BALOBA-1460 file (C-alpha; in Angstrom, 3 decimals):
// residues 357
<rec num="1" residu="m" x="108.716" y="135.538" z="81.122"/>
<rec num="2" residu="a" x="105.611" y="137.620" z="80.972"/>
<rec num="3" residu="k" x="103.555" y="134.640" z="80.751"/>
<rec num="4" residu="r" x="105.176" y="133.073" z="83.912"/>
<rec num="5" residu="e" x="104.419" y="136.355" z="85.847"/>
<rec num="6" residu="e" x="100.991" y="136.049" z="84.626"/>
<rec num="7" residu="t" x="100.585" y="132.682" z="85.878"/>
<rec num="8" residu="q" x="102.012" y="133.473" z="89.096"/>
<rec num="9" residu="l" x="99.550" y="136.562" z="89.427"/>
<rec num="10" residu="e" x="96.436" y="134.142" z="88.620"/>
<rec num="11" residu="m" x="97.731" y="131.893" z="91.622"/>
<rec num="12" residu="e" x="97.913" y="134.773" z="93.821"/>
<rec num="13" residu="d" x="94.397" y="135.908" z="92.823"/>
<rec num="14" residu="l" x="92.778" y="132.248" z="93.746"/>
<rec num="15" residu="s" x="90.319" y="132.639" z="96.621"/>
<rec num="16" residu="p" x="89.734" y="130.270" z="99.680"/>
<rec num="17" residu="r" x="86.839" y="128.750" z="97.736"/>
<rec num="18" residu="d" x="88.952" y="128.183" z="94.538"/>
<rec num="19" residu="w" x="91.696" y="126.490" z="96.827"/>
<rec num="20" residu="k" x="89.034" y="124.499" z="98.254"/>
<rec num="21" residu="a" x="88.163" y="122.892" z="94.747"/>
<rec num="22" residu="v" x="91.899" y="122.440" z="94.276"/>
<rec num="23" residu="f" x="92.103" y="120.428" z="97.686"/>
<rec num="24" residu="d" x="88.856" y="118.450" z="96.950"/>
<rec num="25" residu="r" x="90.743" y="116.821" z="93.918"/>
<rec num="26" residu="f" x="93.227" y="115.351" z="96.284"/>
<rec num="27" residu="d" x="90.960" y="114.532" z="98.930"/>
<rec num="28" residu="l" x="89.310" y="111.643" z="96.840"/>
<rec num="29" residu="d" x="87.038" y="110.317" z="99.823"/>
<rec num="30" residu="g" x="85.658" y="113.643" z="100.834"/>
<rec num="31" residu="d" x="86.723" y="113.043" z="104.594"/>
<rec num="32" residu="g" x="88.157" y="116.698" z="104.778"/>
<rec num="33" residu="s" x="91.703" y="115.456" z="104.970"/>
<rec num="34" residu="v" x="94.453" y="113.919" z="102.847"/>
<rec num="35" residu="p" x="96.996" y="111.351" z="104.429"/>
<rec num="36" residu="l" x="100.510" y="113.065" z="104.291"/>
<rec num="37" residu="i" x="101.860" y="109.958" z="102.541"/>
<rec num="38" residu="e" x="99.264" y="110.296" z="99.772"/>
<rec num="39" residu="f" x="99.895" y="113.952" z="99.297"/>
<rec num="40" residu="r" x="103.601" y="113.496" z="99.063"/>
<rec num="41" residu="r" x="102.944" y="110.734" z="96.487"/>
<rec num="42" residu="y" x="101.053" y="112.911" z="94.224"/>
<rec num="43" residu="l" x="103.482" y="115.800" z="94.367"/>
<rec num="44" residu="s" x="106.423" y="113.369" z="93.499"/>
<rec num="45" residu="d" x="104.987" y="111.971" z="90.394"/>
<rec num="46" residu="p" x="107.846" y="111.786" z="87.936"/>
<rec num="47" residu="g" x="105.702" y="112.767" z="85.057"/>
<rec num="48" residu="l" x="104.425" y="115.952" z="86.743"/>
<rec num="49" residu="r" x="105.608" y="119.148" z="84.959"/>
<rec num="50" residu="g" x="107.360" y="121.649" z="87.376"/>
<rec num="51" residu="r" x="108.212" y="118.887" z="89.816"/>
<rec num="52" residu="l" x="109.839" y="120.102" z="93.026"/>
<rec num="53" residu="p" x="113.029" y="118.476" z="94.491"/>
<rec num="54" residu="d" x="112.251" y="116.082" z="97.130"/>
<rec num="55" residu="s" x="114.163" y="117.944" z="99.706"/>
<rec num="56" residu="v" x="112.072" y="121.190" z="99.032"/>
<rec num="57" residu="l" x="108.939" y="118.791" z="99.000"/>
<rec num="58" residu="d" x="109.613" y="117.342" z="102.142"/>
<rec num="59" residu="d" x="110.411" y="120.710" z="104.052"/>
<rec num="60" residu="i" x="107.052" y="122.240" z="102.724"/>
<rec num="61" residu="l" x="104.838" y="119.195" z="103.572"/>
<rec num="62" residu="a" x="106.614" y="118.905" z="107.219"/>
<rec num="63" residu="k" x="105.673" y="122.545" z="107.882"/>
<rec num="64" residu="a" x="102.146" y="121.983" z="106.533"/>
<rec num="65" residu="d" x="101.420" y="119.248" z="108.972"/>
<rec num="66" residu="r" x="101.339" y="121.687" z="111.850"/>
<rec num="67" residu="n" x="99.696" y="119.165" z="114.463"/>
<rec num="68" residu="i" x="101.818" y="116.218" z="113.387"/>
<rec num="69" residu="d" x="98.821" y="114.048" z="112.839"/>
<rec num="70" residu="g" x="99.891" y="112.523" z="109.614"/>
<rec num="71" residu="v" x="97.269" y="114.250" z="107.546"/>
<rec num="72" residu="i" x="96.773" y="117.500" z="105.733"/>
<rec num="73" residu="s" x="93.467" y="119.372" z="106.682"/>
<rec num="74" residu="y" x="91.818" y="121.822" z="104.404"/>
<rec num="75" residu="e" x="92.920" y="124.594" z="106.993"/>
<rec num="76" residu="e" x="96.573" y="123.453" z="106.943"/>
<rec num="77" residu="f" x="96.312" y="123.084" z="103.101"/>
<rec num="78" residu="l" x="95.252" y="126.682" z="102.929"/>
<rec num="79" residu="q" x="97.911" y="127.868" z="105.062"/>
<rec num="80" residu="m" x="100.503" y="126.086" z="103.003"/>
<rec num="81" residu="v" x="99.144" y="127.614" z="99.726"/>
<rec num="82" residu="e" x="99.292" y="131.029" z="101.445"/>
<rec num="83" residu="g" x="103.140" y="130.472" z="101.555"/>
<rec num="84" residu="q" x="103.829" y="131.843" z="105.078"/>
<rec num="85" residu="n" x="107.114" y="130.036" z="105.039"/>
<rec num="86" residu="l" x="107.991" y="130.641" z="101.452"/>
<rec num="87" residu="s" x="109.253" y="133.602" z="99.350"/>
<rec num="88" residu="p" x="106.758" y="135.372" z="97.236"/>
<rec num="89" residu="i" x="108.429" y="133.937" z="94.052"/>
<rec num="90" residu="g" x="108.894" y="130.312" z="95.560"/>
<rec num="91" residu="g" x="105.321" y="130.516" z="96.916"/>
<rec num="92" residu="g" x="103.827" y="131.485" z="93.464"/>
<rec num="93" residu="m" x="105.746" y="128.499" z="92.048"/>
<rec num="94" residu="f" x="104.564" y="126.043" z="94.470"/>
<rec num="95" residu="r" x="100.951" y="127.099" z="94.118"/>
<rec num="96" residu="s" x="101.025" y="126.681" z="90.370"/>
<rec num="97" residu="f" x="102.688" y="123.144" z="90.854"/>
<rec num="98" residu="l" x="99.864" y="122.396" z="93.378"/>
<rec num="99" residu="v" x="97.366" y="123.090" z="90.781"/>
<rec num="100" residu="r" x="98.972" y="121.250" z="88.165"/>
<rec num="101" residu="a" x="99.257" y="118.237" z="90.733"/>
<rec num="102" residu="a" x="95.650" y="118.342" z="91.629"/>
<rec num="103" residu="y" x="94.388" y="117.910" z="88.114"/>
<rec num="104" residu="s" x="97.040" y="115.297" z="87.284"/>
<rec num="105" residu="v" x="95.019" y="112.829" z="89.441"/>
<rec num="106" residu="v" x="91.916" y="113.340" z="87.370"/>
<rec num="107" residu="p" x="92.673" y="111.877" z="83.797"/>
<rec num="108" residu="k" x="91.561" y="108.287" z="82.943"/>
<rec num="109" residu="s" x="94.990" y="107.210" z="82.747"/>
<rec num="110" residu="q" x="95.711" y="108.114" z="86.358"/>
<rec num="111" residu="r" x="92.585" y="106.795" z="87.740"/>
<rec num="112" residu="t" x="93.881" y="102.998" z="88.402"/>
<rec num="113" residu="r" x="96.414" y="104.762" z="90.757"/>
<rec num="114" residu="r" x="93.583" y="105.935" z="93.091"/>
<rec num="115" residu="y" x="92.860" y="102.661" z="94.656"/>
<rec num="116" residu="v" x="96.771" y="101.971" z="95.362"/>
<rec num="117" residu="d" x="97.328" y="105.589" z="96.417"/>
<rec num="118" residu="q" x="94.776" y="105.027" z="99.369"/>
<rec num="119" residu="y" x="96.915" y="102.553" z="101.083"/>
<rec num="120" residu="s" x="98.418" y="104.104" z="104.157"/>
<rec num="121" residu="c" x="99.843" y="102.594" z="107.560"/>
<rec num="122" residu="c" x="98.745" y="105.628" z="109.467"/>
<rec num="123" residu="p" x="96.699" y="104.880" z="111.507"/>
<rec num="124" residu="p" x="98.125" y="101.335" z="111.327"/>
<rec num="125" residu="p" x="95.651" y="98.295" z="110.532"/>
<rec num="126" residu="v" x="95.192" y="97.288" z="114.129"/>
<rec num="127" residu="f" x="91.799" y="95.549" z="114.160"/>
<rec num="128" residu="m" x="92.208" y="92.506" z="112.086"/>
<rec num="129" residu="v" x="95.744" y="91.776" z="113.760"/>
<rec num="130" residu="l" x="94.265" y="91.839" z="117.187"/>
<rec num="131" residu="v" x="91.159" y="89.962" z="116.509"/>
<rec num="132" residu="s" x="93.312" y="87.245" z="114.791"/>
<rec num="133" residu="l" x="95.599" y="87.016" z="117.694"/>
<rec num="134" residu="v" x="92.728" y="86.853" z="120.135"/>
<rec num="135" residu="e" x="91.153" y="84.012" z="118.060"/>
<rec num="136" residu="l" x="94.436" y="82.110" z="117.907"/>
<rec num="137" residu="v" x="95.043" y="82.307" z="121.726"/>
<rec num="138" residu="l" x="91.620" y="81.130" z="122.480"/>
<rec num="139" residu="f" x="91.821" y="78.267" z="119.964"/>
<rec num="140" residu="i" x="95.102" y="77.086" z="121.510"/>
<rec num="141" residu="v" x="93.523" y="77.469" z="125.079"/>
<rec num="142" residu="d" x="90.508" y="75.385" z="123.988"/>
<rec num="143" residu="g" x="92.782" y="72.824" z="122.299"/>
<rec num="144" residu="i" x="94.665" y="72.331" z="125.493"/>
<rec num="145" residu="r" x="91.543" y="72.154" z="127.802"/>
<rec num="146" residu="l" x="89.975" y="69.518" z="125.256"/>
<rec num="147" residu="g" x="93.153" y="67.414" z="125.002"/>
<rec num="148" residu="g" x="94.134" y="68.301" z="121.389"/>
<rec num="149" residu="v" x="92.302" y="69.158" z="118.203"/>
<rec num="150" residu="t" x="91.859" y="67.666" z="114.747"/>
<rec num="151" residu="a" x="91.242" y="69.178" z="111.420"/>
<rec num="152" residu="s" x="87.460" y="69.303" z="111.903"/>
<rec num="153" residu="g" x="86.953" y="69.249" z="115.753"/>
<rec num="154" residu="p" x="86.359" y="68.847" z="118.342"/>
<rec num="155" residu="v" x="83.924" y="71.762" z="119.444"/>
<rec num="156" residu="d" x="83.242" y="72.691" z="123.035"/>
<rec num="157" residu="t" x="79.618" y="73.051" z="123.160"/>
<rec num="158" residu="d" x="79.625" y="73.873" z="126.688"/>
<rec num="159" residu="s" x="81.853" y="77.238" z="126.247"/>
<rec num="160" residu="v" x="80.459" y="80.386" z="127.430"/>
<rec num="161" residu="l" x="81.586" y="81.870" z="124.097"/>
<rec num="162" residu="i" x="79.810" y="79.637" z="121.517"/>
<rec num="163" residu="y" x="76.248" y="80.487" z="120.207"/>
<rec num="164" residu="n" x="74.103" y="77.841" z="121.962"/>
<rec num="165" residu="p" x="70.350" y="77.804" z="120.890"/>
<rec num="166" residu="r" x="69.322" y="76.669" z="124.452"/>
<rec num="167" residu="r" x="71.019" y="79.952" z="125.946"/>
<rec num="168" residu="r" x="69.940" y="82.717" z="123.670"/>
<rec num="169" residu="r" x="68.952" y="84.918" z="126.537"/>
<rec num="170" residu="e" x="72.806" y="85.293" z="126.974"/>
<rec num="171" residu="a" x="73.039" y="88.072" z="124.573"/>
<rec num="172" residu="w" x="76.701" y="88.214" z="124.243"/>
<rec num="173" residu="r" x="76.763" y="84.713" z="122.352"/>
<rec num="174" residu="f" x="75.395" y="86.403" z="119.109"/>
<rec num="175" residu="l" x="78.886" y="87.914" z="119.018"/>
<rec num="176" residu="s" x="81.258" y="86.013" z="121.223"/>
<rec num="177" residu="y" x="80.900" y="82.920" z="119.101"/>
<rec num="178" residu="m" x="83.342" y="84.354" z="116.571"/>
<rec num="179" residu="f" x="86.166" y="83.203" z="119.293"/>
<rec num="180" residu="v" x="85.312" y="79.676" z="119.168"/>
<rec num="181" residu="h" x="86.523" y="77.583" z="116.186"/>
<rec num="182" residu="v" x="85.823" y="74.058" z="114.929"/>
<rec num="183" residu="g" x="89.190" y="72.349" z="114.179"/>
<rec num="184" residu="y" x="92.615" y="73.887" z="112.748"/>
<rec num="185" residu="v" x="91.312" y="73.859" z="109.292"/>
<rec num="186" residu="h" x="88.516" y="76.280" z="110.385"/>
<rec num="187" residu="i" x="90.615" y="78.749" z="112.052"/>
<rec num="188" residu="t" x="93.443" y="78.805" z="109.513"/>
<rec num="189" residu="t" x="91.081" y="79.459" z="106.763"/>
<rec num="190" residu="n" x="89.517" y="82.368" z="108.742"/>
<rec num="191" residu="m" x="92.885" y="83.987" z="109.870"/>
<rec num="192" residu="l" x="94.366" y="83.837" z="106.240"/>
<rec num="193" residu="v" x="91.246" y="85.604" z="104.914"/>
<rec num="194" residu="q" x="91.396" y="87.989" z="107.824"/>
<rec num="195" residu="l" x="94.950" y="88.900" z="107.164"/>
<rec num="196" residu="l" x="95.060" y="88.518" z="103.336"/>
<rec num="197" residu="v" x="91.906" y="90.342" z="102.390"/>
<rec num="198" residu="g" x="90.984" y="92.083" z="105.767"/>
<rec num="199" residu="l" x="94.338" y="93.696" z="106.288"/>
<rec num="200" residu="p" x="94.753" y="95.360" z="102.690"/>
<rec num="201" residu="l" x="91.086" y="96.825" z="103.022"/>
<rec num="202" residu="e" x="91.957" y="98.098" z="106.465"/>
<rec num="203" residu="l" x="94.973" y="99.776" z="105.037"/>
<rec num="204" residu="v" x="92.673" y="101.445" z="102.624"/>
<rec num="205" residu="h" x="89.554" y="102.191" z="104.422"/>
<rec num="206" residu="r" x="90.987" y="102.428" z="108.002"/>
<rec num="207" residu="w" x="90.543" y="100.025" z="110.937"/>
<rec num="208" residu="w" x="87.059" y="101.246" z="112.322"/>
<rec num="209" residu="r" x="85.358" y="100.728" z="108.968"/>
<rec num="210" residu="i" x="86.504" y="97.317" z="108.679"/>
<rec num="211" residu="a" x="85.546" y="96.579" z="112.309"/>
<rec num="212" residu="i" x="82.109" y="97.917" z="111.604"/>
<rec num="213" residu="v" x="81.865" y="95.569" z="108.587"/>
<rec num="214" residu="y" x="83.513" y="92.475" z="110.480"/>
<rec num="215" residu="l" x="81.183" y="93.033" z="113.559"/>
<rec num="216" residu="c" x="77.946" y="93.534" z="111.546"/>
<rec num="217" residu="g" x="78.728" y="90.302" z="109.688"/>
<rec num="218" residu="v" x="79.215" y="88.363" z="113.043"/>
<rec num="219" residu="l" x="75.933" y="89.660" z="114.240"/>
<rec num="220" residu="a" x="74.259" y="88.930" z="110.879"/>
<rec num="221" residu="g" x="75.800" y="85.429" z="111.139"/>
<rec num="222" residu="s" x="74.314" y="84.579" z="114.518"/>
<rec num="223" residu="l" x="70.926" y="86.206" z="113.799"/>
<rec num="224" residu="g" x="70.576" y="84.381" z="110.475"/>
<rec num="225" residu="t" x="71.492" y="81.013" z="112.138"/>
<rec num="226" residu="s" x="69.015" y="81.709" z="114.797"/>
<rec num="227" residu="v" x="66.096" y="82.224" z="112.288"/>
<rec num="228" residu="f" x="67.236" y="79.964" z="109.493"/>
<rec num="229" residu="d" x="68.765" y="77.202" z="111.422"/>
<rec num="230" residu="p" x="67.312" y="77.610" z="114.846"/>
<rec num="231" residu="k" x="68.339" y="74.259" z="116.751"/>
<rec num="232" residu="v" x="71.753" y="74.242" z="116.081"/>
<rec num="233" residu="f" x="75.017" y="75.564" z="117.652"/>
<rec num="234" residu="l" x="77.300" y="78.349" z="116.006"/>
<rec num="235" residu="a" x="80.957" y="78.514" z="116.221"/>
<rec num="236" residu="g" x="83.546" y="80.429" z="114.371"/>
<rec num="237" residu="a" x="84.458" y="83.814" z="112.953"/>
<rec num="238" residu="s" x="83.025" y="82.863" z="109.525"/>
<rec num="239" residu="g" x="80.176" y="85.549" z="109.712"/>
<rec num="240" residu="g" x="82.976" y="88.264" z="110.011"/>
<rec num="241" residu="v" x="85.110" y="86.845" z="107.458"/>
<rec num="242" residu="y" x="82.542" y="86.474" z="104.792"/>
<rec num="243" residu="a" x="81.437" y="90.042" z="105.613"/>
<rec num="244" residu="i" x="84.895" y="91.216" z="104.695"/>
<rec num="245" residu="l" x="85.085" y="89.053" z="101.628"/>
<rec num="246" residu="a" x="81.535" y="90.389" z="100.449"/>
<rec num="247" residu="a" x="82.731" y="93.890" z="101.262"/>
<rec num="248" residu="h" x="85.703" y="93.415" z="99.198"/>
<rec num="249" residu="l" x="83.463" y="92.344" z="96.264"/>
<rec num="250" residu="a" x="81.104" y="95.458" z="96.992"/>
<rec num="251" residu="d" x="84.329" y="97.495" z="97.090"/>
<rec num="252" residu="l" x="85.361" y="95.923" z="93.805"/>
<rec num="253" residu="i" x="81.822" y="96.556" z="92.083"/>
<rec num="254" residu="m" x="81.698" y="100.116" z="93.320"/>
<rec num="255" residu="n" x="85.119" y="101.148" z="92.194"/>
<rec num="256" residu="w" x="85.251" y="98.914" z="89.311"/>
<rec num="257" residu="a" x="86.750" y="101.606" z="86.900"/>
<rec num="258" residu="e" x="89.403" y="102.412" z="89.388"/>
<rec num="259" residu="m" x="90.732" y="99.049" z="90.245"/>
<rec num="260" residu="e" x="93.285" y="97.144" z="88.355"/>
<rec num="261" residu="l" x="92.808" y="93.601" z="87.548"/>
<rec num="262" residu="a" x="89.094" y="93.659" z="88.565"/>
<rec num="263" residu="i" x="88.078" y="90.409" z="86.706"/>
<rec num="264" residu="v" x="91.020" y="88.601" z="88.258"/>
<rec num="265" residu="r" x="89.941" y="89.736" z="91.572"/>
<rec num="266" residu="l" x="86.513" y="88.924" z="91.033"/>
<rec num="267" residu="l" x="87.037" y="85.275" z="89.802"/>
<rec num="268" residu="f" x="89.552" y="84.829" z="92.660"/>
<rec num="269" residu="l" x="86.676" y="85.591" z="95.061"/>
<rec num="270" residu="m" x="84.085" y="83.522" z="93.264"/>
<rec num="271" residu="v" x="86.394" y="80.525" z="93.576"/>
<rec num="272" residu="l" x="87.408" y="81.012" z="97.184"/>
<rec num="273" residu="v" x="83.704" y="81.595" z="98.455"/>
<rec num="274" residu="s" x="82.026" y="78.965" z="96.330"/>
<rec num="275" residu="t" x="84.771" y="76.132" z="97.410"/>
<rec num="276" residu="d" x="84.439" y="77.144" z="101.186"/>
<rec num="277" residu="v" x="80.495" y="77.385" z="101.348"/>
<rec num="278" residu="g" x="80.397" y="73.886" z="99.638"/>
<rec num="279" residu="v" x="82.688" y="72.426" z="102.343"/>
<rec num="280" residu="a" x="80.650" y="74.181" z="105.074"/>
<rec num="281" residu="v" x="77.201" y="72.860" z="103.682"/>
<rec num="282" residu="y" x="78.702" y="69.331" z="103.425"/>
<rec num="283" residu="g" x="79.716" y="69.553" z="107.110"/>
<rec num="284" residu="r" x="76.486" y="70.984" z="108.210"/>
<rec num="285" residu="y" x="74.661" y="68.099" z="106.912"/>
<rec num="286" residu="t" x="76.803" y="65.213" z="107.476"/>
<rec num="287" residu="g" x="77.530" y="66.138" z="111.124"/>
<rec num="288" residu="t" x="75.735" y="64.509" z="114.030"/>
<rec num="289" residu="g" x="74.514" y="65.604" z="117.519"/>
<rec num="290" residu="n" x="76.397" y="68.596" z="118.934"/>
<rec num="291" residu="n" x="78.974" y="68.320" z="116.174"/>
<rec num="292" residu="q" x="76.266" y="69.568" z="113.859"/>
<rec num="293" residu="v" x="77.487" y="73.287" z="114.074"/>
<rec num="294" residu="s" x="75.645" y="75.550" z="111.850"/>
<rec num="295" residu="y" x="77.419" y="77.449" z="109.052"/>
<rec num="296" residu="t" x="74.379" y="79.728" z="107.754"/>
<rec num="297" residu="a" x="76.495" y="82.396" z="109.211"/>
<rec num="298" residu="h" x="78.807" y="82.404" z="105.772"/>
<rec num="299" residu="l" x="75.414" y="83.651" z="103.798"/>
<rec num="300" residu="a" x="74.154" y="85.862" z="106.427"/>
<rec num="301" residu="g" x="77.628" y="87.423" z="106.874"/>
<rec num="302" residu="a" x="78.108" y="87.876" z="103.428"/>
<rec num="303" residu="l" x="74.859" y="89.543" z="102.877"/>
<rec num="304" residu="a" x="75.664" y="91.932" z="105.683"/>
<rec num="305" residu="g" x="79.142" y="92.649" z="104.162"/>
<rec num="306" residu="v" x="77.687" y="93.643" z="100.930"/>
<rec num="307" residu="l" x="75.074" y="95.973" z="102.508"/>
<rec num="308" residu="i" x="77.243" y="97.387" z="105.204"/>
<rec num="309" residu="g" x="80.226" y="97.530" z="102.737"/>
<rec num="310" residu="n" x="78.436" y="99.686" z="100.579"/>
<rec num="311" residu="v" x="77.646" y="102.034" z="103.701"/>
<rec num="312" residu="v" x="80.930" y="102.500" z="105.393"/>
<rec num="313" residu="l" x="83.567" y="101.704" z="102.939"/>
<rec num="314" residu="r" x="85.453" y="104.701" z="101.311"/>
<rec num="315" residu="n" x="84.286" y="105.157" z="97.619"/>
<rec num="316" residu="l" x="86.949" y="106.408" z="95.471"/>
<rec num="317" residu="r" x="84.249" y="108.199" z="93.143"/>
<rec num="318" residu="v" x="80.780" y="108.754" z="94.024"/>
<rec num="319" residu="h" x="78.077" y="108.740" z="91.249"/>
<rec num="320" residu="k" x="74.624" y="109.825" z="91.677"/>
<rec num="321" residu="w" x="73.109" y="106.191" z="91.400"/>
<rec num="322" residu="e" x="75.600" y="105.132" z="94.315"/>
<rec num="323" residu="r" x="73.856" y="107.536" z="96.740"/>
<rec num="324" residu="v" x="70.570" y="105.575" z="95.927"/>
<rec num="325" residu="v" x="72.579" y="102.434" z="96.855"/>
<rec num="326" residu="w" x="73.924" y="103.705" z="99.813"/>
<rec num="327" residu="w" x="70.515" y="104.401" z="101.387"/>
<rec num="328" residu="a" x="68.997" y="101.121" z="100.212"/>
<rec num="329" residu="s" x="71.709" y="99.257" z="101.640"/>
<rec num="330" residu="l" x="71.424" y="100.758" z="105.000"/>
<rec num="331" residu="v" x="67.694" y="100.588" z="105.202"/>
<rec num="332" residu="a" x="68.010" y="96.980" z="104.044"/>
<rec num="333" residu="f" x="70.585" y="95.901" z="106.748"/>
<rec num="334" residu="l" x="68.620" y="97.598" z="109.431"/>
<rec num="335" residu="v" x="65.378" y="96.198" z="108.447"/>
<rec num="336" residu="l" x="66.834" y="92.624" z="108.334"/>
<rec num="337" residu="v" x="68.509" y="92.996" z="111.688"/>
<rec num="338" residu="l" x="65.086" y="94.109" z="113.332"/>
<rec num="339" residu="a" x="63.445" y="91.230" z="111.750"/>
<rec num="340" residu="g" x="65.928" y="88.741" z="113.166"/>
<rec num="341" residu="v" x="65.502" y="90.326" z="116.693"/>
<rec num="342" residu="i" x="61.624" y="90.106" z="116.358"/>
<rec num="343" residu="v" x="61.756" y="86.702" z="115.564"/>
<rec num="344" residu="n" x="64.245" y="85.841" z="118.467"/>
<rec num="345" residu="v" x="61.857" y="87.704" z="120.903"/>
<rec num="346" residu="a" x="58.311" y="86.745" z="119.366"/>
<rec num="347" residu="a" x="58.950" y="83.176" z="117.921"/>
<rec num="348" residu="p" x="56.057" y="80.670" z="118.917"/>
<rec num="349" residu="e" x="56.929" y="78.046" z="121.374"/>
<rec num="350" residu="g" x="58.600" y="75.065" z="119.890"/>
<rec num="351" residu="f" x="60.430" y="76.995" z="117.215"/>
<rec num="352" residu="y" x="63.542" y="77.123" z="119.359"/>
<rec num="353" residu="p" x="64.939" y="74.338" z="121.752"/>
<rec num="354" residu="k" x="63.753" y="74.721" z="125.435"/>
<rec num="355" residu="q" x="65.832" y="77.286" z="127.096"/>
<rec num="356" residu="e" x="68.301" y="76.278" z="129.938"/>
<rec num="357" residu="i" x="68.039" y="79.705" z="131.691"/>
């Protein structure tokens, strides 16, 4: 009995700085907040000593999320542990329970759960779904307008969205080409990757991070094509798709110790990427005339995905060497983009086809 009272007294003596250290053990990505669903999952661990009944836990967490935004900030956490809505005895027990729960997410045996516990539908994964819907609708519209589509075509080279090397001054084309696809195999493959790989990443890393990776991949795809394959058209979301795939690879590497089935994931990505790139390269060099649409965007998008993935995706555990990788990736991406822009602006006459506008 005396030991329990001593433990509760120690909990009462913890300062806000001490509680910040406890909160940081829940806040794995260091963004200053913990999604409510993750917090409850930690505290509901059946193996946690002193686990509270579900009804009590739900009541405490509902009161803690004062602004009803689905996350617990440090301020809300501190108000919760101060036990404003709890009895002195109950508050002490809950605070002791919180400390045990915080430390339970640290041991090696628990690390593989960190990645899974990052999944949250609040906010919902809207970006990949919306992009896929827009691409599908525009593909159907183009198919009707062109009189039908096949597995590998046709492609509307007169589209205002496609990247046209003769109309590079229309700068929007460096992004809008993602909405033009070459045949139903092309769009089906892209949408499958976007939904099967992009959605889970969006659930973990939030939609805006995945949007940054995806759009940087699209931009890198068009800039890379304009530099290394300057006289061909560019269509499809493959730059963004390969950025997502490569970002998943970067995420896998950066969080290798926290990921389950890491080897299986890596092998799956390697098979998928190598097969698709092989088909893309074959199509690039066997096509003729305007059907010779560039797929350099695959490689450029993948490079952008690795670099920007290291910068914007949430890292479950940050090591010192990873800060060096973070800065190196950011600088490398910015330098490559700047180099692509300079080539487009200052390339000698004859490097690009004659401009139509």
